[in-house]
C-alpha positions in Angstrom: -55.9 -13.0 22.8 -54.1 -15.4 25.3 -53.2 -17.5 21.9 -51.2 -14.7 20.6 -49.3 -13.7 23.7 -48.2 -17.4 24.1 -47.3 -17.2 20.4 -44.9 -14.1 20.9 -43.4 -15.7 24.2 -42.7 -18.7 22.6 -41.2 -17.0 19.5 -38.9 -15.0 22.0 -38.0 -17.9 23.9 -36.9 -19.6 20.7 -34.7 -17.1 19.5 -33.1 -17.4 23.2 -32.5 -20.8 22.2 -31.5 -20.2 19.0 -28.8 -17.2 20.2 -27.4 -20.2 22.9 -26.9 -22.4 20.4 -24.9 -19.5 18.3 -23.0 -18.2 21.2 -21.9 -21.9 22.0 -20.8 -22.5 18.4 -18.5 -19.6 19.3 -16.5 -21.2 22.1 -13.6 -23.0 21.0 -13.2 -27.3 21.7 -10.1 -29.2 20.9 -10.9 -29.3 17.2 -11.0 -26.2 15.0 -14.1 -24.9 13.5 -14.7 -21.9 11.4 -17.6 -21.3 13.4 -15.7 -19.6 16.0 -15.1 -16.8 13.9 -18.6 -16.1 12.7 -18.8 -13.3 15.2 -15.4 -11.9 13.9 -16.2 -8.2 12.1 -13.5 -7.0 9.6 -13.2 -3.5 8.7 -13.7 -3.7 5.2 -13.6 -0.3 3.3 -14.6 1.5 6.1 -17.7 -0.6 7.5 -17.4 -3.4 9.8 -18.6 -6.5 7.7 -18.5 -10.3 9.0 -15.4 -12.5 8.4 -17.6 -15.0 7.0 -18.8 -12.5 3.8 -15.4 -12.1 3.0 -13.4 -15.5 3.1 -13.9 -18.9 2.8 -12.9 -21.1 5.3 -11.2 -24.9 5.6 -9.8 -27.3 8.3 -7.2 -29.3 6.1 -7.0 -30.8 10.0 -8.2 -31.1 13.5 -6.2 -27.8 14.8 -5.6 -26.1 11.7 -7.8 -23.3 9.9 -7.5 -21.8 6.4 -9.0 -18.8 5.7 -9.1 -17.7 2.1 -10.2 -13.9 1.2 -12.3 -13.5 -2.1 -10.3 -10.1 -2.0 -6.9 -10.3 -1.9 -6.8 -6.7 -0.6 -8.4 -7.5 2.4 -5.8 -9.8 3.7 -4.3 -7.1 6.1 -7.9 -6.4 7.9 -8.7 -9.6 8.3 -5.3 -10.2 9.9 -5.8 -7.6 12.2 -9.5 -8.6 13.0 -8.3 -12.0 13.6 -5.6 -11.0 16.1 -8.1 -8.7 17.9 -10.6 -11.3 18.1 -11.3 -13.2 21.8 -10.8 -16.2 20.2 -7.1 -15.7 20.8 -5.9 -16.6 17.5 -2.6 -16.2 16.3 -2.5 -16.0 12.0 0.1 -16.4 9.8 -0.5 -14.5 6.2 1.4 -16.7 3.3 0.3 -14.1 0.8 -2.8 -16.1 -0.2 -4.0 -18.0 2.3 -4.2 -17.2 6.4 -3.6 -19.9 8.6 -4.5 -20.4 12.2 -2.9 -23.0 14.1 -5.2 -23.9 17.0 -2.8 -24.4 20.1 -3.2 -27.9 22.2 -6.1 -26.9 25.3 -4.6 -27.3 28.7 -6.9 -28.1 31.4 -7.2 -25.1 32.8 -8.0 -23.2 29.8 -11.1 -25.7 29.2 -12.4 -24.9 32.8 -12.7 -21.6 31.8 -14.4 -22.2 28.5 -16.8 -24.1 30.9 -17.3 -21.4 33.2 -18.0 -19.1 30.1 -20.3 -21.4 28.8 -22.5 -21.7 31.6 -22.8 -18.1 32.4 -24.1 -17.9 28.7 -26.5 -20.3 29.3 -27.6 -18.4 32.2 -27.8 -15.1 30.3 -30.2 -16.9 28.1 -32.4 -18.5 30.9 -32.4 -15.0 31.9 -33.9 -13.6 28.2 -36.4 -16.6 28.4 -37.6 -15.6 32.2 -38.0 -12.2 30.8 -40.0 -13.1 27.8 -41.8 -15.3 30.4 -42.7 -12.0 32.6 -43.4 -10.0 29.5 -46.4 -12.9 28.9 -47.6 -13.0 32.4 -47.8 -9.0 32.4 -50.2 -9.2 29.7 -52.1 -11.9 30.5 -52.7 -10.5 33.7 -53.5 -7.0 32.7 -56.3 -8.8 30.3 -58.0 -10.7 33.4 -57.8 -7.0 35.0 -59.5 -5.3 32.0 -62.3 -8.1 31.8 -61.1 -9.0 28.4 -60.3 -12.4 29.7 -62.0 -14.4 32.3 -59.7 -15.6 35.3 -59.8 -19.2 34.7 -58.8 -18.6 31.0 -55.9 -16.3 32.4 -54.9 -19.3 35.1 -55.0 -21.8 31.8 -52.7 -19.0 29.9 -50.5 -19.0 32.8 -49.9 -22.6 33.1 -49.6 -23.0 29.3 -47.1 -20.2 29.6 -45.0 -21.8 32.9 -45.1 -25.2 30.9 -43.2 -23.5 27.7 -40.9 -21.4 29.8 -39.9 -24.7 31.7 -39.4 -26.8 28.4 -37.0 -24.0 26.7 -34.9 -23.5 29.9 -34.4 -27.2 29.7 -33.2 -27.1 26.4 -30.7 -24.7 27.0 -29.7 -26.7 30.7 -29.1 -29.8 28.1 -27.1 -27.6 25.5 -25.2 -26.0 28.5 -24.4 -29.7 29.8 -23.5 -31.3 26.1 -21.2 -28.3 25.7 -19.3 -28.4 28.9 -19.0 -32.4 28.5 -17.6 -31.4 25.2 -14.9 -29.1 26.6 -13.9 -31.0 29.2 -13.4 -34.0 27.1 -9.7 -34.5 26.6 
């Protein structure tokens, strides 16, 4: 009973840590990175499609991303989706590929991104705490119903706290690394 609850909580916490990593990959640092566009959706024949399914990416230098659509007829929609994205891209189209030159990041912009990273990190830590609360309630209910003993329930709560602490520390470390990466000039 407790093992199942802890396993379920750990899976939920692991997915929160993974989501943190994915979110941080979409936050721009000083270098061009195709993962910045992993959450961009393109209206492709009436359905929202991830950009990475419609085009290949390359980075010829530190500030340029080249996007080559697999289907040339989707060029206009891809360009529109890039312009509308929160990344703030200014795409230029040469008929065969789309070129995005990332502007130099100002100190002010770096600080804005650092705040964004901190906020996203806190949001994901809330997800971890929600998983803890759900598991804690399940353990408390099992003790109350007499399915497990109080000592076993206490041990389950202790293991749950250790699990929670480990996952929140991982998110904190990821947040610190990303902030340092953003503020490095």
